N, CA, C and O atoms as a GROMACS GRO file, in nm:
protein
  608
    1MET      N    1   0.085  -0.118   0.000
    1MET     CA    2   0.000   0.000   0.000
    1MET      C    3   0.089   0.124   0.000
    1MET      O    4   0.182   0.132   0.081
    2PRO      N    5   0.065   0.220  -0.088
    2PRO     CA    6   0.149   0.341  -0.091
    2PRO      C    7   0.118   0.434   0.027
    2PRO      O    8   0.011   0.427   0.087
    3ILE      N    9   0.214   0.520   0.060
    3ILE     CA   10   0.198   0.613   0.172
    3ILE      C   11   0.075   0.701   0.152
    3ILE      O   12   0.014   0.746   0.249
    4GLU      N   13   0.039   0.726   0.027
    4GLU     CA   14  -0.078   0.809  -0.004
    4GLU      C   15  -0.208   0.748   0.047
    4GLU      O   16  -0.308   0.818   0.061
    5ALA      N   17  -0.208   0.618   0.074
    5ALA     CA   18  -0.328   0.551   0.127
    5ALA      C   19  -0.335   0.557   0.279
    5ALA      O   20  -0.430   0.505   0.338
    6SER      N   21  -0.236   0.619   0.342
    6SER     CA   22  -0.234   0.630   0.488
    6SER      C   23  -0.349   0.718   0.538
    6SER      O   24  -0.402   0.802   0.464
    7LEU      N   25  -0.386   0.698   0.662
    7LEU     CA   26  -0.492   0.774   0.726
    7LEU      C   27  -0.467   0.924   0.715
    7LEU      O   28  -0.358   0.972   0.749
    8ASN      N   29  -0.566   0.998   0.668
    8ASN     CA   30  -0.562   1.144   0.659
    8ASN      C   31  -0.440   1.197   0.582
    8ASN      O   32  -0.385   1.302   0.618
    9PHE      N   33  -0.397   1.126   0.478
    9PHE     CA   34  -0.284   1.171   0.397
    9PHE      C   35  -0.313   1.308   0.336
    9PHE      O   36  -0.424   1.333   0.289
   10ARG      N   37  -0.214   1.396   0.338
   10ARG     CA   38  -0.223   1.527   0.275
   10ARG      C   39  -0.093   1.557   0.202
   10ARG      O   40   0.016   1.533   0.255
   11ARG      N   41  -0.104   1.609   0.080
   11ARG     CA   42   0.012   1.662   0.009
   11ARG      C   43   0.013   1.811   0.038
   11ARG      O   44  -0.076   1.883  -0.007
   12ILE      N   45   0.112   1.856   0.111
   12ILE     CA   46   0.120   1.996   0.150
   12ILE      C   47   0.177   2.080   0.037
   12ILE      O   48   0.126   2.189   0.009
   13ASP      N   49   0.281   2.032  -0.026
   13ASP     CA   50   0.338   2.098  -0.143
   13ASP      C   51   0.419   1.995  -0.221
   13ASP      O   52   0.404   1.875  -0.199
   14ASP      N   53   0.504   2.040  -0.311
   14ASP     CA   54   0.579   1.947  -0.396
   14ASP      C   55   0.677   1.860  -0.318
   14ASP      O   56   0.715   1.753  -0.366
   15THR      N   57   0.718   1.902  -0.200
   15THR     CA   58   0.820   1.828  -0.126
   15THR      C   59   0.775   1.774   0.009
   15THR      O   60   0.848   1.695   0.070
   16VAL      N   61   0.658   1.814   0.057
   16VAL     CA   62   0.615   1.774   0.191
   16VAL      C   63   0.477   1.707   0.186
   16VAL      O   64   0.383   1.760   0.127
   17THR      N   65   0.470   1.589   0.249
   17THR     CA   66   0.342   1.520   0.267
   17THR      C   67   0.327   1.488   0.415
   17THR      O   68   0.424   1.489   0.490
   18SER      N   69   0.204   1.459   0.455
   18SER     CA   70   0.179   1.424   0.594
   18SER      C   71   0.068   1.320   0.600
   18SER      O   72  -0.010   1.303   0.506
   19SER      N   73   0.063   1.251   0.714
   19SER     CA   74  -0.044   1.154   0.734
   19SER      C   75  -0.056   1.118   0.880
   19SER      O   76   0.024   1.159   0.965
   20GLY      N   77  -0.158   1.039   0.905
   20GLY     CA   78  -0.173   0.976   1.035
   20GLY      C   79  -0.094   0.848   1.035
   20GLY      O   80   0.014   0.840   0.975
   21SER      N   81  -0.146   0.747   1.102
   21SER     CA   82  -0.071   0.623   1.122
   21SER      C   83  -0.031   0.559   0.989
   21SER      O   84  -0.103   0.565   0.889
   22VAL      N   85   0.086   0.500   0.993
   22VAL     CA   86   0.141   0.429   0.878
   22VAL      C   87   0.167   0.285   0.920
   22VAL      O   88   0.163   0.252   1.038
   23VAL      N   89   0.194   0.201   0.823
   23VAL     CA   90   0.231   0.062   0.850
   23VAL      C   91   0.370   0.037   0.792
   23VAL      O   92   0.417   0.110   0.705
   24ALA      N   93   0.434  -0.067   0.840
   24ALA     CA   94   0.571  -0.098   0.797
   24ALA      C   95   0.581  -0.110   0.645
   24ALA      O   96   0.679  -0.066   0.586
   25GLU      N   97   0.482  -0.169   0.583
   25GLU     CA   98   0.484  -0.186   0.437
   25GLU      C   99   0.485  -0.052   0.364
   25GLU      O  100   0.551  -0.038   0.261
   26ASP      N  101   0.413   0.047   0.417
   26ASP     CA  102   0.414   0.181   0.358
   26ASP      C  103   0.552   0.243   0.370
   26ASP      O  104   0.605   0.300   0.274
   27LEU      N  105   0.608   0.232   0.488
   27LEU     CA  106   0.740   0.290   0.513
   27LEU      C  107   0.848   0.229   0.425
   27LEU      O  108   0.941   0.297   0.383
   28ALA      N  109   0.835   0.100   0.397
   28ALA     CA  110   0.936   0.028   0.320
   28ALA      C  111   0.942   0.072   0.173
   28ALA      O  112   1.037   0.038   0.102
   29THR      N  113   0.842   0.148   0.126
   29THR     CA  114   0.840   0.192  -0.013
   29THR      C  115   0.877   0.339  -0.030
   29THR      O  116   0.876   0.391  -0.141
   30LEU      N  117   0.910   0.407   0.079
   30LEU     CA  118   0.933   0.551   0.072
   30LEU      C  119   1.052   0.590  -0.017
   30LEU      O  120   1.040   0.683  -0.097
   31ALA      N  121   1.163   0.521  -0.005
   31ALA     CA  122   1.281   0.556  -0.087
   31ALA      C  123   1.248   0.539  -0.235
   31ALA      O  124   1.287   0.621  -0.318
   32ALA      N  125   1.179   0.433  -0.268
   32ALA     CA  126   1.143   0.408  -0.408
   32ALA      C  127   1.050   0.516  -0.462
   32ALA      O  128   1.040   0.535  -0.584
   33ASN      N  129   0.984   0.587  -0.374
   33ASN     CA  130   0.894   0.695  -0.413
   33ASN      C  131   0.956   0.833  -0.394
   33ASN      O  132   0.885   0.934  -0.398
   34GLY      N  133   1.087   0.837  -0.374
   34GLY     CA  134   1.159   0.964  -0.373
   34GLY      C  135   1.169   1.036  -0.241
   34GLY      O  136   1.220   1.148  -0.237
   35TYR      N  137   1.122   0.976  -0.133
   35TYR     CA  138   1.132   1.043  -0.003
   35TYR      C  139   1.275   1.039   0.049
   35TYR      O  140   1.346   0.940   0.032
   36GLU      N  141   1.314   1.148   0.113
   36GLU     CA  142   1.449   1.159   0.168
   36GLU      C  143   1.451   1.172   0.320
   36GLU      O  144   1.554   1.147   0.383
   37VAL      N  145   1.338   1.212   0.378
   37VAL     CA  146   1.330   1.237   0.522
   37VAL      C  147   1.194   1.192   0.574
   37VAL      O  148   1.091   1.212   0.508
   38VAL      N  149   1.194   1.131   0.693
   38VAL     CA  150   1.069   1.102   0.765
   38VAL      C  151   1.080   1.168   0.900
   38VAL      O  152   1.179   1.152   0.972
   39ILE      N  153   0.977   1.244   0.935
   39ILE     CA  154   0.966   1.304   1.068
   39ILE      C  155   0.846   1.240   1.135
   39ILE      O  156   0.733   1.249   1.086
   40ASN      N  157   0.871   1.176   1.248
   40ASN     CA  158   0.767   1.105   1.321
   40ASN      C  159   0.738   1.180   1.450
   40ASN      O  160   0.826   1.197   1.534
   41LEU      N  161   0.614   1.227   1.466
   41LEU     CA  162   0.574   1.299   1.587
   41LEU      C  163   0.504   1.208   1.687
   41LEU      O  164   0.453   1.254   1.789
   42LEU      N  165   0.502   1.080   1.659
   42LEU     CA  166   0.433   0.983   1.744
   42LEU      C  167   0.531   0.921   1.845
   42LEU      O  168   0.635   0.870   1.805
   43PRO      N  169   0.498   0.925   1.974
   43PRO     CA  170   0.584   0.857   2.071
   43PRO      C  171   0.591   0.706   2.044
   43PRO      O  172   0.492   0.647   2.001
   44ASP      N  173   0.705   0.646   2.069
   44ASP     CA  174   0.723   0.502   2.049
   44ASP      C  175   0.625   0.420   2.132
   44ASP      O  176   0.593   0.307   2.097
   45SER      N  177   0.578   0.476   2.243
   45SER     CA  178   0.487   0.405   2.332
   45SER      C  179   0.343   0.402   2.279
   45SER      O  180   0.258   0.335   2.337
   46SER      N  181   0.316   0.474   2.172
   46SER     CA  182   0.180   0.478   2.117
   46SER      C  183   0.140   0.344   2.058
   46SER      O  184   0.222   0.271   2.002
   47GLU      N  185   0.013   0.312   2.072
   47GLU     CA  186  -0.039   0.190   2.012
   47GLU      C  187  -0.030   0.194   1.860
   47GLU      O  188  -0.040   0.090   1.794
   48TYR      N  189  -0.013   0.313   1.802
   48TYR     CA  190  -0.006   0.329   1.657
   48TYR      C  191   0.137   0.332   1.604
   48TYR      O  192   0.158   0.342   1.483
   49ALA      N  193   0.235   0.325   1.693
   49ALA     CA  194   0.375   0.327   1.652
   49ALA      C  195   0.411   0.200   1.576
   49ALA      O  196   0.360   0.092   1.607
   50VAL      N  197   0.497   0.214   1.478
   50VAL     CA  198   0.545   0.100   1.400
   50VAL      C  199   0.674   0.050   1.466
   50VAL      O  200   0.770   0.124   1.480
   51ALA      N  201   0.673  -0.076   1.505
   51ALA     CA  202   0.794  -0.135   1.566
   51ALA      C  203   0.908  -0.131   1.465
   51ALA      O  204   0.893  -0.174   1.350
   52GLY      N  205   1.022  -0.080   1.508
   52GLY     CA  206   1.139  -0.075   1.422
   52GLY      C  207   1.134   0.030   1.313
   52GLY      O  208   1.207   0.022   1.215
   53GLU      N  209   1.048   0.130   1.329
   53GLU     CA  210   1.033   0.232   1.225
   53GLU      C  211   1.165   0.298   1.188
   53GLU      O  212   1.196   0.313   1.069
   54ALA      N  213   1.243   0.337   1.286
   54ALA     CA  214   1.370   0.404   1.257
   54ALA      C  215   1.459   0.317   1.169
   54ALA      O  216   1.522   0.366   1.076
   55ASP      N  217   1.464   0.188   1.197
   55ASP     CA  218   1.546   0.096   1.119
   55ASP      C  219   1.490   0.076   0.978
   55ASP      O  220   1.566   0.070   0.881
   56ILE      N  221   1.359   0.066   0.966
   56ILE     CA  222   1.296   0.049   0.834
   56ILE      C  223   1.329   0.168   0.746
   56ILE      O  224   1.363   0.152   0.628
   57VAL      N  225   1.319   0.286   0.802
   57VAL     CA  226   1.342   0.408   0.726
   57VAL      C  227   1.491   0.427   0.696
   57VAL      O  228   1.530   0.448   0.582
   58ALA      N  229   1.573   0.418   0.799
   58ALA     CA  230   1.718   0.438   0.781
   58ALA      C  231   1.778   0.333   0.689
   58ALA      O  232   1.875   0.361   0.619
   59GLY      N  233   1.723   0.212   0.690
   59GLY     CA  234   1.772   0.106   0.604
   59GLY      C  235   1.756   0.135   0.456
   59GLY      O  236   1.817   0.068   0.372
   60GLN      N  237   1.675   0.234   0.423
   60GLN     CA  238   1.656   0.276   0.284
   60GLN      C  239   1.740   0.399   0.250
   60GLN      O  240   1.733   0.451   0.139
   61GLY      N  241   1.819   0.444   0.347
   61GLY     CA  242   1.899   0.564   0.324
   61GLY      C  243   1.821   0.692   0.346
   61GLY      O  244   1.863   0.799   0.302
   62ILE      N  245   1.708   0.681   0.414
   62ILE     CA  246   1.624   0.797   0.442
   62ILE      C  247   1.658   0.847   0.582
   62ILE      O  248   1.673   0.767   0.675
   63ASP      N  249   1.670   0.979   0.597
   63ASP     CA  250   1.694   1.036   0.729
   63ASP      C  251   1.567   1.023   0.812
   63ASP      O  252   1.457   1.048   0.764
   64TYR      N  253   1.583   0.985   0.939
   64TYR     CA  254   1.470   0.964   1.029
   64TYR      C  255   1.485   1.056   1.149
   64TYR      O  256   1.588   1.058   1.216
   65ILE      N  257   1.378   1.132   1.176
   65ILE     CA  258   1.377   1.224   1.288
   65ILE      C  259   1.255   1.193   1.374
   65ILE      O  260   1.142   1.192   1.326
   66SER      N  261   1.280   1.166   1.500
   66SER     CA  262   1.171   1.138   1.593
   66SER      C  263   1.156   1.256   1.690
   66SER      O  264   1.251   1.294   1.758
   67ILE      N  265   1.036   1.312   1.693
   67ILE     CA  266   1.001   1.418   1.787
   67ILE      C  267   0.874   1.371   1.857
   67ILE      O  268   0.764   1.406   1.815
   68PRO      N  269   0.888   1.292   1.963
   68PRO     CA  270   0.770   1.233   2.027
   68PRO      C  271   0.686   1.338   2.100
   68PRO      O  272   0.726   1.387   2.206
   69VAL      N  273   0.572   1.372   2.043
   69VAL     CA  274   0.484   1.474   2.099
   69VAL      C  275   0.372   1.405   2.176
   69VAL      O  276   0.295   1.328   2.120
   70ASP      N  277   0.364   1.435   2.305
   70ASP     CA  278   0.257   1.382   2.390
   70ASP      C  279   0.128   1.452   2.349
   70ASP      O  280   0.116   1.574   2.364
   71PHE      N  281   0.031   1.377   2.298
   71PHE     CA  282  -0.094   1.437   2.250
   71PHE      C  283  -0.164   1.513   2.362
   71PHE      O  284  -0.231   1.613   2.337
   72ALA      N  285  -0.150   1.466   2.485
   72ALA     CA  286  -0.217   1.530   2.598
   72ALA      C  287  -0.143   1.653   2.648
   72ALA      O  288  -0.196   1.728   2.730
   73ALA      N  289  -0.021   1.675   2.600
   73ALA     CA  290   0.059   1.788   2.650
   73ALA      C  291   0.159   1.836   2.545
   73ALA      O  292   0.280   1.824   2.565
   74PRO      N  293   0.110   1.892   2.432
   74PRO     CA  294   0.204   1.943   2.332
   74PRO      C  295   0.280   2.062   2.390
   74PRO      O  296   0.224   2.140   2.468
   75GLY      N  297   0.406   2.076   2.353
   75GLY     CA  298   0.486   2.184   2.409
   75GLY      C  299   0.556   2.269   2.305
   75GLY      O  300   0.576   2.226   2.191
   76GLU      N  301   0.591   2.389   2.345
   76GLU     CA  302   0.663   2.480   2.257
   76GLU      C  303   0.796   2.419   2.213
   76GLU      O  304   0.839   2.440   2.099
   77ALA      N  305   0.863   2.346   2.302
   77ALA     CA  306   0.991   2.283   2.265
   77ALA      C  307   0.970   2.181   2.153
   77ALA      O  308   1.055   2.168   2.065
   78ASP      N  309   0.858   2.110   2.155
   78ASP     CA  310   0.825   2.016   2.047
   78ASP      C  311   0.809   2.091   1.915
   78ASP      O  312   0.862   2.050   1.812
   79LEU      N  313   0.735   2.201   1.920
   79LEU     CA  314   0.711   2.280   1.800
   79LEU      C  315   0.842   2.339   1.747
   79LEU      O  316   0.864   2.342   1.626
   80GLU      N  317   0.928   2.385   1.837
   80GLU     CA  318   1.058   2.439   1.796
   80GLU      C  319   1.144   2.331   1.730
   80GLU      O  320   1.209   2.356   1.629
   81ALA      N  321   1.142   2.211   1.789
   81ALA     CA  322   1.219   2.099   1.731
   81ALA      C  323   1.167   2.064   1.591
   81ALA      O  324   1.244   2.035   1.500
   82PHE      N  325   1.035   2.068   1.576
   82PHE     CA  326   0.975   2.042   1.446
   82PHE      C  327   1.020   2.148   1.345
   82PHE      O  328   1.061   2.115   1.234
   83GLY      N  329   1.012   2.274   1.384
   83GLY     CA  330   1.054   2.382   1.294
   83GLY      C  331   1.200   2.369   1.254
   83GLY      O  332   1.236   2.390   1.138
   84ALA      N  333   1.285   2.334   1.350
   84ALA     CA  334   1.427   2.316   1.321
   84ALA      C  335   1.449   2.201   1.224
   84ALA      O  336   1.531   2.210   1.133
   85ALA      N  337   1.374   2.092   1.243
   85ALA     CA  338   1.387   1.976   1.153
   85ALA      C  339   1.340   2.012   1.012
   85ALA      O  340   1.402   1.973   0.914
   86MET      N  341   1.230   2.084   1.003
   86MET     CA  342   1.181   2.126   0.871
   86MET      C  343   1.281   2.219   0.803
   86MET      O  344   1.310   2.202   0.685
   87ASP      N  345   1.332   2.316   0.877
   87ASP     CA  346   1.428   2.410   0.820
   87ASP      C  347   1.556   2.339   0.774
   87ASP      O  348   1.610   2.368   0.668
   88ALA      N  349   1.604   2.247   0.856
   88ALA     CA  350   1.728   2.175   0.824
   88ALA      C  351   1.714   2.088   0.700
   88ALA      O  352   1.814   2.053   0.637
   89ASN      N  353   1.591   2.054   0.666
   89ASN     CA  354   1.568   1.965   0.553
   89ASN      C  355   1.492   2.032   0.438
   89ASN      O  356   1.433   1.965   0.354
   90ALA      N  357   1.494   2.163   0.437
   90ALA     CA  358   1.424   2.239   0.333
   90ALA      C  359   1.473   2.195   0.195
   90ALA      O  360   1.592   2.175   0.173
   91GLY      N  361   1.378   2.179   0.104
   91GLY     CA  362   1.411   2.139  -0.031
   91GLY      C  363   1.420   1.989  -0.052
   91GLY      O  364   1.430   1.942  -0.165
   92ARG      N  365   1.417   1.914   0.055
   92ARG     CA  366   1.420   1.768   0.047
   92ARG      C  367   1.276   1.716   0.051
   92ARG      O  368   1.186   1.786   0.097
   93THR      N  369   1.255   1.595   0.006
   93THR     CA  370   1.122   1.535   0.006
   93THR      C  371   1.098   1.471   0.142
   93THR      O  372   1.168   1.378   0.182
   94ILE      N  373   0.997   1.523   0.213
   94ILE     CA  374   0.973   1.489   0.353
   94ILE      C  375   0.832   1.431   0.371
   94ILE      O  376   0.735   1.480   0.313
   95HIS      N  377   0.824   1.326   0.452
   95HIS     CA  378   0.693   1.278   0.498
   95HIS      C  379   0.690   1.291   0.650
   95HIS      O  380   0.780   1.243   0.719
   96VAL      N  381   0.586   1.357   0.701
   96VAL     CA  382   0.569   1.376   0.845
   96VAL      C  383   0.442   1.302   0.886
   96VAL      O  384   0.340   1.311   0.819
   97HIS      N  385   0.451   1.227   0.996
   97HIS     CA  386   0.332   1.155   1.039
   97HIS      C  387   0.321   1.148   1.191
   97HIS      O  388   0.416   1.176   1.264
   98CYS      N  389   0.201   1.110   1.234
   98CYS     CA  390   0.171   1.085   1.376
   98CYS      C  391   0.060   0.980   1.377
   98CYS      O  392   0.061   0.891   1.291
   99ALA      N  393  -0.033   0.985   1.469
   99ALA     CA  394  -0.138   0.884   1.476
   99ALA      C  395  -0.253   0.913   1.379
   99ALA      O  396  -0.300   0.822   1.309
  100ALA      N  397  -0.298   1.038   1.374
  100ALA     CA  398  -0.415   1.071   1.291
  100ALA      C  399  -0.393   1.196   1.204
  100ALA      O  400  -0.487   1.244   1.141
  101ASN      N  401  -0.271   1.248   1.201
  101ASN     CA  402  -0.234   1.372   1.133
  101ASN      C  403  -0.285   1.494   1.210
  101ASN      O  404  -0.289   1.604   1.155
  102TYR      N  405  -0.323   1.477   1.335
  102TYR     CA  406  -0.365   1.590   1.418
  102TYR      C  407  -0.242   1.669   1.462
  102TYR      O  408  -0.236   1.790   1.439
  103ARG      N  409  -0.146   1.603   1.523
  103ARG     CA  410  -0.024   1.671   1.568
  103ARG      C  411   0.042   1.741   1.449
  103ARG      O  412   0.079   1.859   1.456
  104VAL      N  413   0.056   1.666   1.339
  104VAL     CA  414   0.128   1.719   1.223
  104VAL      C  415   0.056   1.839   1.163
  104VAL      O  416   0.120   1.940   1.135
  105SER      N  417  -0.074   1.830   1.144
  105SER     CA  418  -0.145   1.942   1.081
  105SER      C  419  -0.137   2.067   1.168
  105SER      O  420  -0.126   2.178   1.114
  106ALA      N  421  -0.143   2.052   1.299
  106ALA     CA  422  -0.129   2.168   1.388
  106ALA      C  423   0.012   2.223   1.381
  106ALA      O  424   0.031   2.344   1.364
  107PHE      N  425   0.112   2.136   1.393
  107PHE     CA  426   0.251   2.182   1.390
  107PHE      C  427   0.287   2.242   1.256
  107PHE      O  428   0.352   2.346   1.251
  108TYR      N  429   0.246   2.178   1.146
  108TYR     CA  430   0.283   2.233   1.016
  108TYR      C  431   0.217   2.369   0.994
  108TYR      O  432   0.280   2.461   0.943
  109GLY      N  433   0.091   2.382   1.031
  109GLY     CA  434   0.024   2.511   1.016
  109GLY      C  435   0.094   2.620   1.095
  109GLY      O  436   0.113   2.731   1.044
  110LEU      N  437   0.133   2.591   1.218
  110LEU     CA  438   0.206   2.689   1.300
  110LEU      C  439   0.343   2.720   1.239
  110LEU      O  440   0.386   2.835   1.236
  111TYR      N  441   0.411   2.617   1.192
  111TYR     CA  442   0.541   2.634   1.128
  111TYR      C  443   0.528   2.725   1.004
  111TYR      O  444   0.605   2.819   0.988
  112ALA      N  445   0.430   2.696   0.919
  112ALA     CA  446   0.411   2.774   0.797
  112ALA      C  447   0.375   2.920   0.829
  112ALA      O  448   0.418   3.011   0.759
  113LEU      N  449   0.297   2.941   0.936
  113LEU     CA  450   0.266   3.077   0.980
  113LEU      C  451   0.392   3.149   1.025
  113LEU      O  452   0.418   3.262   0.985
  114ARG      N  453   0.471   3.084   1.110
  114ARG     CA  454   0.592   3.145   1.164
  114ARG      C  455   0.694   3.179   1.056
  114ARG      O  456   0.770   3.275   1.070
  115ARG      N  457   0.697   3.100   0.950
  115ARG     CA  458   0.794   3.124   0.842
  115ARG      C  459   0.737   3.214   0.733
  115ARG      O  460   0.804   3.241   0.633
  116GLY      N  461   0.613   3.261   0.752
  116GLY     CA  462   0.552   3.351   0.654
  116GLY      C  463   0.511   3.282   0.525
  116GLY      O  464   0.495   3.348   0.422
  117ARG      N  465   0.495   3.151   0.530
  117ARG     CA  466   0.458   3.075   0.410
  117ARG      C  467   0.307   3.067   0.390
  117ARG      O  468   0.259   3.057   0.278
  118TRP      N  469   0.233   3.072   0.501
  118TRP     CA  470   0.088   3.063   0.496
  118TRP      C  471   0.027   3.176   0.576
  118TRP      O  472   0.087   3.228   0.670
  119SER      N  473  -0.094   3.213   0.536
  119SER     CA  474  -0.175   3.306   0.614
  119SER      C  475  -0.246   3.224   0.724
  119SER      O  476  -0.245   3.101   0.722
  120VAL      N  477  -0.307   3.295   0.818
  120VAL     CA  478  -0.387   3.230   0.920
  120VAL      C  479  -0.498   3.148   0.855
  120VAL      O  480  -0.529   3.038   0.898
  121GLU      N  481  -0.558   3.204   0.751
  121GLU     CA  482  -0.667   3.135   0.682
  121GLU      C  483  -0.619   3.004   0.619
  121GLU      O  484  -0.688   2.903   0.626
  122GLN      N  485  -0.501   3.008   0.557
  122GLN     CA  486  -0.447   2.886   0.497
  122GLN      C  487  -0.415   2.781   0.603
  122GLN      O  488  -0.444   2.663   0.585
  123ALA      N  489  -0.357   2.824   0.714
  123ALA     CA  490  -0.325   2.731   0.822
  123ALA      C  491  -0.453   2.670   0.879
  123ALA      O  492  -0.459   2.550   0.904
  124ASP      N  493  -0.555   2.753   0.899
  124ASP     CA  494  -0.682   2.703   0.951
  124ASP      C  495  -0.749   2.607   0.854
  124ASP      O  496  -0.804   2.505   0.896
  125GLU      N  497  -0.744   2.639   0.726
  125GLU     CA  498  -0.805   2.551   0.626
  125GLU      C  499  -0.737   2.414   0.626
  125GLU      O  500  -0.803   2.311   0.620
  126HIS      N  501  -0.604   2.415   0.631
  126HIS     CA  502  -0.531   2.288   0.635
  126HIS      C  503  -0.567   2.209   0.760
  126HIS      O  504  -0.597   2.090   0.753
  127LEU      N  505  -0.563   2.274   0.873
  127LEU     CA  506  -0.593   2.209   1.000
  127LEU      C  507  -0.733   2.149   0.998
  127LEU      O  508  -0.752   2.032   1.033
  128ARG      N  509  -0.830   2.227   0.959
  128ARG     CA  510  -0.970   2.181   0.963
  128ARG      C  511  -1.002   2.078   0.854
  128ARG      O  512  -1.106   2.012   0.860
  129SER      N  513  -0.913   2.065   0.756
  129SER     CA  514  -0.934   1.959   0.657
  129SER      C  515  -0.906   1.822   0.719
  129SER      O  516  -0.944   1.719   0.664
  130VAL      N  517  -0.838   1.823   0.835
  130VAL     CA  518  -0.803   1.700   0.904
  130VAL      C  519  -0.886   1.681   1.030
  130VAL      O  520  -0.937   1.572   1.056
  131TRP      N  521  -0.901   1.788   1.111
  131TRP     CA  522  -0.969   1.775   1.240
  131TRP      C  523  -1.007   1.912   1.295
  131TRP      O  524  -0.970   2.015   1.239
  132ASP      N  525  -1.082   1.911   1.406
  132ASP     CA  526  -1.122   2.033   1.474
  132ASP      C  527  -1.059   2.034   1.613
  132ASP      O  528  -1.101   1.958   1.700
  133PRO      N  529  -0.957   2.118   1.635
  133PRO     CA  530  -0.891   2.120   1.766
  133PRO      C  531  -0.983   2.155   1.882
  133PRO      O  532  -0.948   2.129   1.998
  134ALA      N  533  -1.099   2.212   1.854
  134ALA     CA  534  -1.194   2.242   1.962
  134ALA      C  535  -1.239   2.114   2.032
  134ALA      O  536  -1.286   2.118   2.146
  135GLU      N  537  -1.225   2.001   1.964
  135GLU     CA  538  -1.260   1.873   2.025
  135GLU      C  539  -1.156   1.827   2.126
  135GLU      O  540  -1.180   1.734   2.204
  136HIS      N  541  -1.041   1.892   2.126
  136HIS     CA  542  -0.931   1.859   2.218
  136HIS      C  543  -0.879   1.992   2.274
  136HIS      O  544  -0.782   2.048   2.221
  137PRO      N  545  -0.940   2.044   2.381
  137PRO     CA  546  -0.908   2.177   2.432
  137PRO      C  547  -0.759   2.204   2.455
  137PRO      O  548  -0.715   2.317   2.435
  138VAL      N  549  -0.682   2.104   2.495
  138VAL     CA  550  -0.540   2.128   2.516
  138VAL      C  551  -0.473   2.172   2.385
  138VAL      O  552  -0.382   2.255   2.387
  139TRP      N  553  -0.518   2.119   2.274
  139TRP     CA  554  -0.463   2.158   2.144
  139TRP      C  555  -0.514   2.295   2.101
  139TRP      O  556  -0.439   2.375   2.043
  140GLN      N  557  -0.640   2.323   2.128
  140GLN     CA  558  -0.694   2.455   2.095
  140GLN      C  559  -0.615   2.562   2.172
  140GLN      O  560  -0.581   2.666   2.116
  141GLU      N  561  -0.588   2.536   2.298
  141GLU     CA  562  -0.510   2.630   2.380
  141GLU      C  563  -0.365   2.639   2.332
  141GLU      O  564  -0.309   2.749   2.325
  142PHE      N  565  -0.305   2.526   2.299
  142PHE     CA  566  -0.167   2.525   2.251
  142PHE      C  567  -0.154   2.607   2.122
  142PHE      O  568  -0.062   2.688   2.109
  143ILE      N  569  -0.244   2.585   2.028
  143ILE     CA  570  -0.238   2.657   1.901
  143ILE      C  571  -0.256   2.806   1.924
  143ILE      O  572  -0.183   2.887   1.867
  144ALA      N  573  -0.354   2.844   2.007
  144ALA     CA  574  -0.377   2.986   2.035
  144ALA      C  575  -0.254   3.050   2.100
  144ALA      O  576  -0.215   3.160   2.064
  145ALA      N  577  -0.194   2.981   2.197
  145ALA     CA  578  -0.076   3.035   2.264
  145ALA      C  579   0.042   3.046   2.168
  145ALA      O  580   0.117   3.144   2.173
  146ALA      N  581   0.060   2.947   2.082
  146ALA     CA  582   0.169   2.951   1.985
  146ALA      C  583   0.151   3.066   1.887
  146ALA      O  584   0.248   3.131   1.848
  147ARG      N  585   0.027   3.091   1.848
  147ARG     CA  586   0.000   3.203   1.757
  147ARG      C  587   0.023   3.336   1.829
  147ARG      O  588   0.075   3.430   1.770
  148ASP      N  589  -0.016   3.344   1.956
  148ASP     CA  590   0.005   3.466   2.032
  148ASP      C  591   0.153   3.500   2.042
  148ASP      O  592   0.192   3.617   2.034
  149ARG      N  593   0.236   3.396   2.061
  149ARG     CA  594   0.382   3.418   2.074
  149ARG      C  595   0.442   3.475   1.946
  149ARG      O  596   0.546   3.542   1.950
  150THR      N  597   0.379   3.449   1.833
  150THR     CA  598   0.434   3.498   1.708
  150THR      C  599   0.353   3.611   1.647
  150THR      O  600   0.386   3.661   1.540
  151GLY      N  601   0.247   3.650   1.716
  151GLY     CA  602   0.165   3.762   1.668
  151GLY      C  603   0.080   3.729   1.547
  151GLY      O  604   0.049   3.817   1.467
  152THR      N  605   0.044   3.601   1.533
  152THR     CA  606  -0.041   3.565   1.416
  152THR      C  607  -0.179   3.524   1.462
  152THR      O  608  -0.264   3.490   1.380
   0.00000   0.00000   0.00000
């Protein structure tokens, strides 16, 4: 099954895609499909984590970055680490995933806002195409606070 069949898959632009949970078989085809980097926001302890993901990805020559974001307690340090990983890999083909693409869609929208790539409306449209953070107040508060820190 291709990565495009993953839960809540989104093509953000020519070089960045995102999704929710993936399976080992999806990950094993990433190099053949031109991916150069995988950023995983899912903690290894999650029921949706793929056993041996780092090895599956690295075994294809793909860079693997793990930023385990606690869904119940997202933090500014997590968002900063995500932004640094995205910046360090600019221009490379990246797939970012978590359990349902909730963490990723929130983080990517905030990242794109902070870098001046998206307007608030674009970030909101992307986020709401995946989920409604109002259903998870900790995320609604996190997003609002992150936007306040950057004046967006």
